[in-house]
FIPA-638562 format. One record per residue (C-alpha): residue in three letters; z, y, x. Coordinates in Angstrom, 1 decimal. Last residue first. Example, Ala and Ser with C-alpha at 12.3 -4.5 7.8 and 13.67 -1.06 7.14 Angstrom:
<recs>
+------+--------+--------+--------+
: code :     up :  north :   east :
+------+--------+--------+--------+
:  ser :    7.1 :   -1.1 :   13.7 :
:  ala :    7.8 :   -4.5 :   12.3 :
+------+--------+--------+--------+
</recs>
This chain:
<recs>
+------+--------+--------+--------+
: code :     up :  north :   east :
+------+--------+--------+--------+
:  gln : -105.9 :  108.5 :  -30.3 :
:  ala : -104.5 :  105.4 :  -29.3 :
:  ala : -101.5 :  105.4 :  -31.6 :
:  asp : -103.8 :  106.5 :  -34.4 :
:  thr : -105.6 :  103.1 :  -33.6 :
:  glu : -102.5 :  100.8 :  -33.2 :
:  thr : -101.2 :  102.1 :  -36.8 :
:  gln :  -99.7 :  104.8 :  -38.7 :
:  val :  -98.7 :  104.2 :  -42.3 :
:  arg :  -99.0 :  106.5 :  -45.7 :
:  met :  -98.2 :  104.8 :  -49.0 :
:  asp : -101.1 :  104.6 :  -51.2 :
:  glu :  -98.7 :  101.3 :  -53.2 :
:  thr :  -95.3 :  100.7 :  -51.9 :
:  ala :  -94.3 :   99.1 :  -48.7 :
:  phe :  -91.5 :   97.2 :  -47.8 :
:  gln :  -89.7 :   96.0 :  -44.1 :
:  ile :  -92.0 :   97.7 :  -42.1 :
:  gly :  -93.4 :   96.8 :  -38.5 :
:  gly :  -95.2 :   93.6 :  -39.0 :
:  thr :  -98.2 :   92.2 :  -39.5 :
:  val :  -99.8 :   94.9 :  -42.3 :
:  val : -103.5 :   94.1 :  -43.3 :
:  arg : -107.1 :   95.5 :  -41.5 :
:  gln : -110.3 :   95.1 :  -43.5 :
:  gly : -112.8 :   93.2 :  -41.3 :
:  asn : -114.3 :   90.7 :  -43.9 :
:  glu : -113.2 :   92.0 :  -47.5 :
:  leu : -110.0 :   91.1 :  -49.8 :
:  ser : -109.5 :   90.7 :  -53.4 :
:  gly : -108.2 :   87.7 :  -53.6 :
:  val : -108.5 :   83.8 :  -52.3 :
:  val : -105.8 :   82.7 :  -49.0 :
:  tyr : -106.4 :   80.5 :  -45.9 :
:  val : -103.0 :   81.5 :  -43.7 :
:  lys : -103.4 :   81.6 :  -40.0 :
:  asp : -101.1 :   81.0 :  -37.0 :
:  his : -100.3 :   77.6 :  -37.4 :
:  ala : -101.9 :   76.7 :  -41.3 :
:  arg : -101.0 :   77.6 :  -44.4 :
:  gln : -103.6 :   76.3 :  -46.7 :
:  leu : -105.1 :   77.5 :  -50.2 :
:  val : -102.5 :   80.8 :  -50.8 :
:  arg : -103.5 :   82.5 :  -54.2 :
:  val : -103.4 :   86.9 :  -53.3 :
:  pro : -102.0 :   90.0 :  -54.8 :
:  val : -103.4 :   92.9 :  -53.0 :
:  ile : -100.6 :   96.0 :  -52.1 :
:  his : -103.1 :   99.0 :  -51.2 :
:  val : -101.3 :  100.8 :  -48.0 :
:  ser : -102.7 :  104.1 :  -47.0 :
:  asn : -104.3 :  104.8 :  -43.5 :
:  ser : -106.8 :  107.1 :  -44.9 :
:  gly : -109.4 :  104.0 :  -44.6 :
:  arg : -107.6 :  101.4 :  -46.0 :
:  val : -104.3 :   99.6 :  -44.6 :
:  val : -104.0 :   96.4 :  -46.6 :
:  trp : -100.8 :   95.2 :  -47.7 :
:  val : -100.8 :   91.2 :  -48.5 :
:  glu :  -99.6 :   89.4 :  -51.4 :
:  asn :  -98.0 :   85.6 :  -52.0 :
:  gly :  -94.6 :   87.2 :  -53.9 :
:  pro :  -93.4 :   87.3 :  -50.0 :
:  gln :  -95.5 :   88.7 :  -47.6 :
:  leu :  -98.2 :   86.7 :  -46.0 :
:  ala :  -99.4 :   89.3 :  -43.5 :
:  ala :  -97.4 :   87.2 :  -40.5 :
:  arg :  -99.7 :   84.1 :  -41.2 :
:  pro : -102.8 :   86.2 :  -39.8 :
:  val : -105.4 :   86.4 :  -42.3 :
:  his : -107.9 :   83.5 :  -43.2 :
:  tyr : -110.8 :   84.7 :  -46.5 :
:  tyr : -112.3 :   82.8 :  -49.1 :
:  ala : -115.6 :   82.8 :  -50.9 :
:  glu : -117.5 :   79.8 :  -52.1 :
:  pro : -115.2 :   77.5 :  -51.5 :
:  ala : -115.1 :   74.5 :  -49.0 :
:  leu : -112.6 :   72.1 :  -49.6 :
:  gly : -110.7 :   69.8 :  -46.9 :
:  glu : -111.9 :   68.6 :  -43.9 :
:  ile : -108.5 :   66.7 :  -42.0 :
:  val : -106.6 :   67.7 :  -39.2 :
:  val : -104.2 :   65.0 :  -37.9 :
:  glu : -101.6 :   65.5 :  -35.7 :
:  val : -100.3 :   61.9 :  -33.9 :
:  phe :  -96.8 :   60.7 :  -33.2 :
:  lys :  -97.4 :   57.5 :  -31.3 :
:  gly :  -96.4 :   53.9 :  -32.6 :
:  ile :  -99.7 :   52.0 :  -31.9 :
:  leu : -101.4 :   53.7 :  -28.8 :
:  leu : -104.7 :   55.4 :  -29.4 :
:  pro : -106.1 :   54.0 :  -26.4 :
:  pro : -107.0 :   56.3 :  -23.0 :
:  thr : -110.2 :   58.5 :  -23.5 :
:  gly : -111.9 :   59.1 :  -20.1 :
:  gly : -111.1 :   59.9 :  -16.2 :
:  thr : -110.8 :   58.5 :  -12.9 :
:  gly : -113.7 :   55.8 :  -12.8 :
:  asp : -115.8 :   57.6 :  -11.3 :
:  ala : -118.6 :   57.4 :  -13.7 :
:  ser : -116.1 :   58.5 :  -16.6 :
:  val : -114.2 :   55.7 :  -18.6 :
:  asp : -114.2 :   55.5 :  -22.4 :
:  arg : -111.5 :   52.8 :  -23.3 :
:  ser : -112.4 :   51.7 :  -26.8 :
:  phe : -108.7 :   51.1 :  -28.7 :
:  pro : -109.3 :   53.1 :  -31.3 :
:  asn : -112.4 :   51.5 :  -32.8 :
:  pro : -112.3 :   53.0 :  -36.1 :
:  val : -109.3 :   55.3 :  -37.2 :
:  arg : -108.1 :   55.1 :  -40.8 :
:  val : -106.5 :   58.4 :  -42.2 :
:  ile : -103.9 :   57.4 :  -44.9 :
:  val : -102.5 :   60.1 :  -47.3 :
:  asp :  -99.1 :   59.6 :  -48.6 :
:  ile :  -97.9 :   61.9 :  -51.2 :
:  thr :  -94.5 :   64.1 :  -51.0 :
:  arg :  -91.1 :   64.2 :  -52.4 :
:  thr :  -89.5 :   63.9 :  -48.7 :
:  gln :  -86.9 :   61.2 :  -49.8 :
:  lys :  -88.3 :   59.2 :  -53.1 :
:  asp :  -92.3 :   59.1 :  -51.4 :
:  leu :  -94.3 :   59.9 :  -54.4 :
:  ser :  -96.3 :   57.6 :  -55.9 :
:  thr : -100.1 :   56.4 :  -55.8 :
:  glu : -100.8 :   56.3 :  -52.7 :
:  ala : -103.7 :   58.1 :  -50.5 :
:  arg : -107.1 :   56.5 :  -49.3 :
:  asp : -109.3 :   55.9 :  -46.6 :
:  val : -109.3 :   59.7 :  -44.8 :
:  tyr : -111.6 :   59.6 :  -42.2 :
:  gly : -111.3 :   58.9 :  -38.4 :
:  glu : -112.7 :   60.9 :  -35.0 :
:  trp : -110.2 :   60.4 :  -32.5 :
:  ser : -108.7 :   63.4 :  -30.2 :
:  his : -107.2 :   63.6 :  -26.7 :
:  asn : -105.0 :   66.2 :  -25.6 :
:  asp : -104.3 :   66.5 :  -21.8 :
:  asp : -101.0 :   66.4 :  -19.6 :
:  gly : -100.1 :   62.6 :  -20.1 :
:  tyr : -101.8 :   61.6 :  -23.2 :
:  arg : -101.0 :   64.3 :  -26.2 :
:  ala : -102.6 :   62.6 :  -29.6 :
:  thr : -105.0 :   64.3 :  -32.1 :
:  val : -106.9 :   62.7 :  -34.9 :
:  arg : -109.8 :   64.0 :  -36.5 :
:  ala : -110.7 :   63.6 :  -40.2 :
:  pro : -113.7 :   63.3 :  -42.1 :
:  val : -113.6 :   62.5 :  -45.9 :
:  gln : -115.5 :   59.2 :  -46.5 :
:  arg : -117.1 :   58.0 :  -49.7 :
:  glu : -120.0 :   55.9 :  -48.6 :
:  ala : -117.9 :   53.6 :  -46.6 :
:  asp : -115.2 :   52.4 :  -49.4 :
:  gly : -113.0 :   50.5 :  -47.4 :
:  ala : -110.1 :   51.6 :  -49.6 :
:  gln : -110.9 :   53.2 :  -52.4 :
:  leu : -111.5 :   57.2 :  -52.6 :
:  glu : -111.9 :   58.6 :  -56.0 :
:  trp : -108.1 :   59.8 :  -56.0 :
:  leu : -108.9 :   62.2 :  -53.2 :
:  gly : -112.2 :   63.4 :  -54.0 :
:  pro : -112.3 :   66.7 :  -51.9 :
:  ile : -109.1 :   67.4 :  -49.9 :
:  leu : -107.6 :   70.7 :  -50.7 :
:  ala : -105.3 :   68.9 :  -53.5 :
:  ala : -103.2 :   67.1 :  -50.9 :
:  asn : -102.5 :   70.3 :  -49.6 :
:  ala : -100.8 :   71.4 :  -52.8 :
:  asp :  -99.1 :   67.8 :  -53.6 :
:  ser :  -97.4 :   68.4 :  -50.3 :
:  leu :  -98.9 :   66.0 :  -47.8 :
:  pro :  -97.2 :   62.7 :  -45.9 :
:  val :  -99.9 :   61.2 :  -43.1 :
:  val :  -99.6 :   57.7 :  -42.9 :
:  val : -102.3 :   57.3 :  -39.6 :
:  glu : -103.8 :   53.8 :  -39.7 :
:  val : -105.6 :   52.2 :  -37.2 :
:  ala : -109.2 :   50.1 :  -36.8 :
:  asp : -110.9 :   47.3 :  -35.1 :
:  ala : -107.7 :   46.0 :  -32.9 :
:  ala : -106.3 :   44.2 :  -35.4 :
:  phe : -102.7 :   43.1 :  -35.1 :
:  ile : -100.5 :   39.9 :  -33.4 :
:  arg :  -97.2 :   38.9 :  -33.7 :
:  gly :  -95.6 :   35.5 :  -32.2 :
:  val :  -93.9 :   32.1 :  -32.8 :
:  ala :  -93.3 :   32.6 :  -36.5 :
:  gln :  -91.6 :   28.9 :  -37.8 :
:  gly :  -93.8 :   27.7 :  -40.6 :
:  ala :  -94.0 :   24.6 :  -39.6 :
:  thr :  -91.8 :   23.7 :  -36.5 :
:  val :  -91.9 :   24.3 :  -33.1 :
:  phe :  -90.9 :   22.3 :  -29.8 :
:  gln :  -91.3 :   24.1 :  -26.6 :
:  gly :  -93.0 :   22.2 :  -23.4 :
:  leu :  -95.3 :   24.8 :  -23.0 :
:  asp :  -93.9 :   28.5 :  -23.9 :
:  val :  -93.6 :   30.0 :  -27.3 :
:  ser :  -92.0 :   33.5 :  -28.3 :
:  glu :  -94.7 :   36.1 :  -28.6 :
:  asp :  -94.5 :   40.0 :  -29.3 :
:  arg :  -97.2 :   42.9 :  -30.4 :
:  val : -100.4 :   40.7 :  -29.2 :
:  tyr : -103.6 :   42.4 :  -29.5 :
:  gly : -106.8 :   42.1 :  -32.0 :
:  ser : -109.7 :   39.8 :  -32.8 :
:  phe : -109.5 :   38.8 :  -35.8 :
:  pro : -107.4 :   35.1 :  -37.0 :
:  ala : -106.4 :   34.1 :  -33.8 :
:  arg : -106.4 :   30.2 :  -33.7 :
:  leu : -103.9 :   28.0 :  -33.7 :
:  arg : -104.7 :   23.8 :  -32.6 :
:  thr : -102.6 :   21.4 :  -33.9 :
:  arg : -103.8 :   22.6 :  -37.3 :
:  ser : -107.2 :   20.8 :  -36.9 :
:  leu : -104.9 :   17.3 :  -36.5 :
:  ala : -103.2 :   18.5 :  -39.9 :
:  leu : -106.7 :   19.1 :  -41.8 :
:  lys : -107.9 :   15.5 :  -40.3 :
:  ala : -104.8 :   13.6 :  -42.1 :
:  glu : -105.3 :   15.4 :  -44.7 :
:  gly : -109.1 :   14.2 :  -45.2 :
:  val : -107.9 :   10.8 :  -44.3 :
:  arg : -105.2 :   11.0 :  -47.2 :
:  ala : -107.8 :   12.4 :  -49.7 :
:  glu : -110.2 :    9.7 :  -48.6 :
:  glu : -107.4 :    7.0 :  -49.1 :
:  arg : -106.6 :    8.4 :  -52.7 :
:  asp : -110.4 :    8.7 :  -53.4 :
:  leu : -110.2 :    5.0 :  -52.6 :
:  ala : -107.3 :    3.8 :  -54.9 :
:  ala : -109.0 :    6.0 :  -57.7 :
:  lys : -111.5 :    4.1 :  -57.1 :
:  ala : -110.2 :    1.0 :  -57.1 :
:  ala : -107.9 :    1.5 :  -60.3 :
:  lys : -111.0 :    2.5 :  -61.9 :
:  leu : -112.5 :   -1.2 :  -61.4 :
:  gln : -109.5 :   -2.5 :  -62.6 :
:  pro : -109.8 :   -0.9 :  -65.7 :
:  glu : -113.5 :   -1.7 :  -66.6 :
:  arg : -112.4 :   -5.8 :  -65.6 :
:  leu : -115.1 :   -6.5 :  -68.3 :
:  thr : -112.8 :   -8.7 :  -70.5 :
:  leu : -109.5 :   -5.7 :  -70.1 :
:  pro : -112.5 :   -3.4 :  -71.6 :
:  asn : -112.7 :   -5.5 :  -74.9 :
:  ala : -116.0 :   -6.2 :  -75.8 :
:  gln : -117.4 :   -4.3 :  -78.8 :
:  his : -120.0 :   -3.1 :  -76.6 :
:  ala : -121.6 :   -6.3 :  -75.5 :
:  ser : -122.1 :   -7.9 :  -79.2 :
:  val : -119.8 :  -10.1 :  -81.1 :
:  glu : -121.3 :  -10.4 :  -84.7 :
:  gly : -124.1 :  -11.9 :  -84.1 :
:  asn : -124.2 :  -15.2 :  -86.3 :
:  ser : -125.9 :  -17.6 :  -83.7 :
:  leu : -123.0 :  -17.1 :  -80.6 :
:  arg : -124.9 :  -18.4 :  -77.5 :
:  asp : -126.2 :  -14.7 :  -76.7 :
:  ser : -122.4 :  -13.0 :  -76.9 :
:  phe : -121.3 :  -15.6 :  -74.3 :
:  gln : -124.2 :  -15.0 :  -71.7 :
:  glu : -123.3 :  -10.9 :  -72.3 :
:  tyr : -119.7 :  -11.7 :  -71.5 :
:  glu : -120.6 :  -13.9 :  -68.6 :
:  thr : -122.5 :  -11.1 :  -67.1 :
:  arg : -120.1 :   -8.2 :  -67.6 :
:  ala : -117.4 :  -10.5 :  -65.7 :
:  ile : -119.6 :  -10.9 :  -62.8 :
:  asp : -120.0 :   -7.3 :  -63.0 :
:  ala : -116.9 :   -6.4 :  -63.4 :
:  lys : -116.0 :   -8.6 :  -60.8 :
:  glu : -118.4 :   -7.3 :  -58.0 :
:  arg : -117.0 :   -4.1 :  -58.7 :
:  ala : -113.6 :   -4.8 :  -58.5 :
:  glu : -114.6 :   -6.7 :  -54.6 :
:  leu : -116.5 :   -3.8 :  -53.5 :
:  leu : -113.8 :   -1.7 :  -54.5 :
:  glu : -111.3 :   -3.4 :  -52.8 :
:  val : -113.1 :   -3.2 :  -49.7 :
:  arg : -113.6 :    0.6 :  -49.7 :
:  lys : -109.8 :    0.2 :  -50.2 :
:  ala : -109.3 :   -1.8 :  -46.9 :
:  glu : -111.8 :    0.9 :  -45.0 :
:  leu : -109.7 :    3.7 :  -46.5 :
:  asp : -106.7 :    1.9 :  -45.2 :
:  ala : -107.8 :    1.8 :  -41.6 :
:  glu : -109.2 :    5.7 :  -42.0 :
:  ala : -105.4 :    6.8 :  -42.8 :
:  glu : -103.9 :    4.9 :  -40.1 :
:  arg : -106.9 :    6.6 :  -37.5 :
:  val : -106.0 :    9.9 :  -39.2 :
:  arg : -102.4 :    9.2 :  -38.4 :
:  tyr : -102.5 :    8.1 :  -34.9 :
:  leu : -104.6 :   11.1 :  -34.0 :
:  tyr : -101.7 :   13.3 :  -35.6 :
:  asp :  -99.3 :   11.9 :  -33.3 :
:  glu : -101.1 :   11.8 :  -30.5 :
:  glu : -102.5 :   15.8 :  -30.9 :
:  glu :  -99.6 :   17.7 :  -28.9 :
:  ile :  -99.7 :   21.5 :  -30.1 :
:  arg : -102.2 :   23.9 :  -29.1 :
:  phe : -102.1 :   27.6 :  -28.4 :
:  val : -103.6 :   30.8 :  -28.9 :
:  thr : -106.9 :   29.3 :  -29.6 :
:  gln : -109.7 :   32.2 :  -30.0 :
:  gly : -111.4 :   32.4 :  -33.4 :
:  ala : -111.4 :   36.0 :  -33.6 :
:  glu : -110.8 :   37.4 :  -30.1 :
:  val : -107.1 :   37.8 :  -28.4 :
:  gln : -105.4 :   41.0 :  -26.1 :
:  gly : -102.8 :   40.9 :  -24.5 :
:  gly : -100.1 :   43.3 :  -24.4 :
:  ser :  -97.4 :   40.6 :  -25.3 :
:  gln :  -98.3 :   37.4 :  -24.5 :
:  phe : -101.3 :   35.0 :  -25.8 :
:  gly : -103.5 :   35.5 :  -22.9 :
:  pro : -102.5 :   32.5 :  -20.5 :
:  asp : -103.5 :   30.5 :  -23.7 :
:  val : -100.6 :   28.1 :  -24.3 :
:  trp : -101.1 :   24.5 :  -24.1 :
:  ala :  -99.0 :   21.2 :  -25.1 :
:  ile :  -96.7 :   22.8 :  -27.4 :
:  lys :  -94.3 :   20.0 :  -28.9 :
:  gly :  -95.1 :   19.2 :  -32.6 :
:  ser :  -94.7 :   20.6 :  -35.9 :
:  val :  -97.8 :   21.4 :  -38.4 :
:  gln :  -98.4 :   25.1 :  -40.0 :
:  pro :  -98.1 :   26.9 :  -37.0 :
:  ile :  -97.1 :   30.5 :  -37.8 :
:  met :  -98.5 :   33.5 :  -36.1 :
:  asp :  -97.1 :   36.6 :  -37.6 :
:  ile :  -99.5 :   39.1 :  -39.2 :
:  glu : -100.8 :   42.4 :  -38.7 :
:  ala : -103.7 :   44.8 :  -40.3 :
:  ser : -104.6 :   48.4 :  -40.2 :
:  pro : -102.0 :   48.9 :  -37.7 :
:  arg :  -99.7 :   52.1 :  -37.4 :
:  val : -100.3 :   55.6 :  -36.1 :
:  thr :  -97.3 :   57.8 :  -36.8 :
:  gly :  -98.1 :   61.1 :  -38.8 :
:  ala :  -99.0 :   64.9 :  -38.8 :
:  gly : -100.6 :   66.9 :  -41.2 :
:  tyr : -103.2 :   69.8 :  -41.4 :
:  val : -105.9 :   69.9 :  -43.8 :
:  pro : -108.8 :   72.0 :  -42.7 :
:  ile : -110.8 :   74.6 :  -45.2 :
:  ala : -114.6 :   73.7 :  -45.7 :
:  gly : -117.2 :   75.8 :  -44.3 :
:  ala : -117.1 :   79.6 :  -44.1 :
:  gly : -114.0 :   82.0 :  -44.0 :
:  ala : -114.1 :   85.8 :  -44.1 :
:  val : -111.7 :   87.0 :  -41.6 :
:  val : -109.0 :   89.8 :  -42.1 :
:  gly : -107.6 :   91.3 :  -39.3 :
:  gly : -104.0 :   92.1 :  -38.0 :
:  thr : -102.0 :   95.1 :  -38.2 :
:  gln :  -98.6 :   96.4 :  -36.5 :
:  ala :  -97.3 :   99.5 :  -38.7 :
:  phe :  -95.8 :  103.0 :  -37.4 :
:  pro :  -93.5 :  104.5 :  -40.3 :
:  ile :  -94.8 :  108.1 :  -41.0 :
:  gln :  -92.1 :  110.6 :  -41.0 :
:  pro :  -93.7 :  114.5 :  -40.9 :
:  pro :  -93.6 :  116.1 :  -37.7 :
:  pro :  -90.3 :  118.8 :  -37.7 :
:  glu :  -91.3 :  122.3 :  -38.4 :
:  arg :  -91.2 :  124.0 :  -35.0 :
:  arg :  -88.7 :  127.3 :  -34.2 :
:  glu :  -89.0 :  128.5 :  -30.8 :
:  pro :  -85.6 :  129.6 :  -29.4 :
:  ala :  -84.3 :  133.1 :  -29.1 :
:  pro :  -84.3 :  134.3 :  -25.3 :
:  ala :  -80.8 :  134.7 :  -23.7 :
:  leu :  -79.8 :  138.3 :  -22.8 :
:  ser :  -77.2 :  138.6 :  -25.7 :
:  val :  -75.8 :  135.4 :  -23.9 :
:  leu :  -75.3 :  137.4 :  -20.5 :
:  phe :  -73.5 :  140.5 :  -22.1 :
:  val :  -70.8 :  138.2 :  -23.7 :
:  ala :  -70.0 :  136.0 :  -20.7 :
:  leu :  -69.8 :  140.1 :  -18.5 :
:  gly :  -67.7 :  140.9 :  -21.6 :
:  val :  -65.6 :  138.1 :  -21.8 :
:  ser :  -65.2 :  137.9 :  -17.9 :
:  val :  -64.1 :  141.8 :  -18.0 :
:  ala :  -61.3 :  140.8 :  -20.7 :
:  val :  -59.9 :  137.9 :  -18.9 :
:  ile :  -60.0 :  140.2 :  -15.6 :
:  val :  -58.1 :  143.3 :  -17.1 :
:  ala :  -55.8 :  140.9 :  -18.6 :
:  ala :  -54.8 :  139.3 :  -15.5 :
:  val :  -54.4 :  142.9 :  -13.9 :
:  met :  -52.3 :  144.0 :  -17.2 :
+------+--------+--------+--------+
</recs>
């Protein structure tokens, strides 16, 4: 009974205490408005940049191949891998003695043929004189000089002597040409990529002994989609080497801890798609890529644009009258952006994408400069849906 009394008193006390507690305050729950991250719409001006990347290659590159055979008698010290050569510079020389002998032999034969021609011409003149004297003695006049047999006048013999002289003159010219080819000259100014020739080495005609590339310009092959290629003004009217029509481009490469830039232009475009990537190869040409602009103290400057370097390229594209660029995260599936207007309501605006850059997208649509567009925070949106933005959170 004592235990029962204790339990009853405890329960009664608990009920009494609960009855004395104040009633909780009742409030209406806040509206469930989602929070959206936003970015700004900026009106574009000028040309739309077309971004791409590619690898640097020479604008001209050839194999150094001698046209005559012989032993190497002299090699220019600059004709080695990484060396620089000038247009018309002799890079190595083949022994000339054999070819000098051929020239002298051909010249001697030529002099002999000249004597033979003089003899043939003299004999032809004598034969014609004798024939004219013989025809004058005839009283009937039936025989005349123009009716004479060519062999009688020694005309074939004279033509044969002339042909022999021409043949010997050609031999002399050929021998002198072979002699001049003992000196292999660089056809343009450039740099030596590799070489495989040394003093005393015997080389044969047609044997590649080195490779040089031009120093006046390099090319960058930039693969672009057809949408990006369409942004380059007059791309299909461009002709290689046309200085009047040039679409400016800038090539950027990293060298050490710094980025360096070179000015170039779009030279041409390939007229066939790449079989693997289905892209259009646009050729950007960079003049004077190896000029070294060194600062006054000799510590700075622009390094050469190295062959084989992977570079980034920015081409000046079309310049529409009205376009905008928005944060890349603002572009939603289906090419639309969600604009947040004055009452924090979302409006869905379809756009046409002109170019996708690193962190922004160039578009055309019913937008205004300075508008806010949704860049994150919500996964879907409907027309006139209410959202909260960074401005609301700050207040």
